[in-house]
C-alpha positions as CSV (number, residue, x, y, z in Angstrom):
1,M,-15.0,-1.4,27.1
2,V,-16.4,-1.5,23.6
3,V,-13.3,-0.5,22.3
4,R,-11.1,-2.8,24.4
5,D,-13.6,-5.6,23.4
6,S,-13.5,-4.9,19.6
7,H,-11.8,-7.0,16.9
8,D,-10.9,-4.0,14.9
9,A,-7.8,-1.8,15.7
10,I,-9.2,1.4,16.5
11,T,-6.6,4.3,17.2
12,V,-7.0,7.7,18.0
13,R,-4.7,9.9,16.9
14,D,-4.2,14.3,17.6
15,L,-3.8,16.7,14.5
16,D,0.0,16.2,14.7
17,G,-0.1,12.3,13.9
18,R,0.6,11.3,17.8
19,I,-1.0,8.2,18.7
20,L,-3.3,9.0,21.8
21,A,-5.0,5.5,21.9
22,W,-4.5,1.8,21.1
23,N,-6.6,-0.5,21.8
24,P,-5.7,-4.7,22.4
25,A,-6.9,-5.3,18.3
26,A,-4.2,-2.7,17.4
27,V,-1.5,-4.4,19.3
28,R,-2.3,-7.5,17.6
29,L,-2.5,-6.3,14.3
30,Y,0.7,-4.0,14.1
31,G,2.8,-5.9,17.2
32,W,3.7,-2.5,18.9
33,S,2.0,-2.8,22.6
34,E,0.1,0.0,24.0
35,A,2.6,2.0,25.7
36,E,4.8,1.6,22.7
37,A,2.1,3.0,20.3
38,L,1.4,5.9,22.8
39,Q,4.8,7.2,22.4
40,M,4.7,7.2,18.3
41,N,3.3,8.8,15.6
42,V,1.1,7.6,12.8
43,R,3.6,8.4,10.1
44,A,5.5,5.2,11.8
45,L,2.5,2.8,10.3
46,V,2.3,4.5,6.7
47,P,4.2,2.8,4.2
48,P,6.3,5.8,2.6
49,E,4.8,5.3,-1.2
50,R,1.3,6.1,0.9
51,V,2.2,9.2,2.3
52,E,1.2,12.1,0.6
53,Q,-2.4,10.2,-0.2
54,E,-2.9,9.6,3.6
55,L,-2.0,13.5,4.0
56,Q,-4.8,14.0,1.2
57,K,-7.6,11.7,3.0
58,L,-6.5,13.9,6.3
59,K,-7.1,17.2,4.4
60,N,-10.6,15.4,3.3
61,L,-11.4,14.4,6.9
62,T,-11.5,17.8,8.4
63,Q,-14.0,19.1,5.7
64,A,-16.0,15.9,5.6
65,R,-15.7,14.9,9.2
66,L,-16.1,11.2,8.7
67,L,-14.5,9.7,5.1
68,E,-16.4,6.9,3.7
69,P,-14.6,3.7,4.2
70,Y,-11.4,3.2,2.3
71,R,-8.6,0.5,1.9
72,T,-5.1,1.4,2.2
73,Q,-2.0,-0.5,3.9
74,R,-0.1,0.0,7.1
75,L,3.3,-1.3,8.2
76,T,3.5,-3.8,11.1
77,R,6.1,-3.5,13.7
78,T,8.2,-5.8,11.8
79,G,8.1,-3.9,8.7
80,V,5.4,-6.0,6.9
81,V,3.1,-4.3,5.1
82,V,-0.8,-5.2,5.7
83,D,-4.2,-4.1,3.9
84,V,-6.5,-2.6,5.6
85,S,-10.0,-1.2,5.4
86,M,-10.4,2.1,7.2
87,I,-12.8,4.0,8.6
88,A,-11.8,7.8,10.2
89,T,-13.8,9.6,12.0
90,A,-13.0,13.7,13.3
91,L,-13.2,14.2,16.9
92,V,-14.6,17.7,17.6
93,N,-14.8,19.6,20.9
94,A,-18.0,21.9,22.2
95,T,-16.6,24.9,20.2
96,G,-17.0,22.5,16.7
97,Q,-13.4,22.5,16.5
98,I,-11.7,19.0,15.3
99,Y,-9.2,17.9,18.0
100,A,-8.6,14.0,17.1
101,I,-9.1,11.4,14.4
102,A,-10.1,8.0,15.2
103,T,-9.9,5.2,13.2
104,T,-11.4,1.8,12.8
105,E,-9.0,-0.8,11.2
106,R,-9.5,-3.9,10.1
107,T,-7.7,-6.8,7.8
108,G,-9.5,-9.3,5.3
109,P,-11.4,-8.7,2.1
110,G,-11.8,-5.0,2.6
111,G,-7.8,-4.2,2.4
112,A,-6.3,-2.4,0.3
113,K,-5.3,-4.0,-3.4
């Protein structure tokens, strides 16, 4: 319920980047329906010039399990680049293995410069 009611875009993706969860705020921010997003890889949201930076953030996440909030950019369904502030958290199973990454994303003053 909290995820559905949140004003922040909340997404979950597996370690290969496949989107596993996409809340209504992500629909509003990015323009893809939940059904469409669940067929996508998160790479479709990353501007090409930011791919290397995002891969490094992912590597850091697998070591720290939580990244400090950071500013970045994402692509909408229409190809518009939006500045977002993102928090990424590793989801860990009972054996301590990371199996997915959850993100909370918002636009506004905290977005990328």
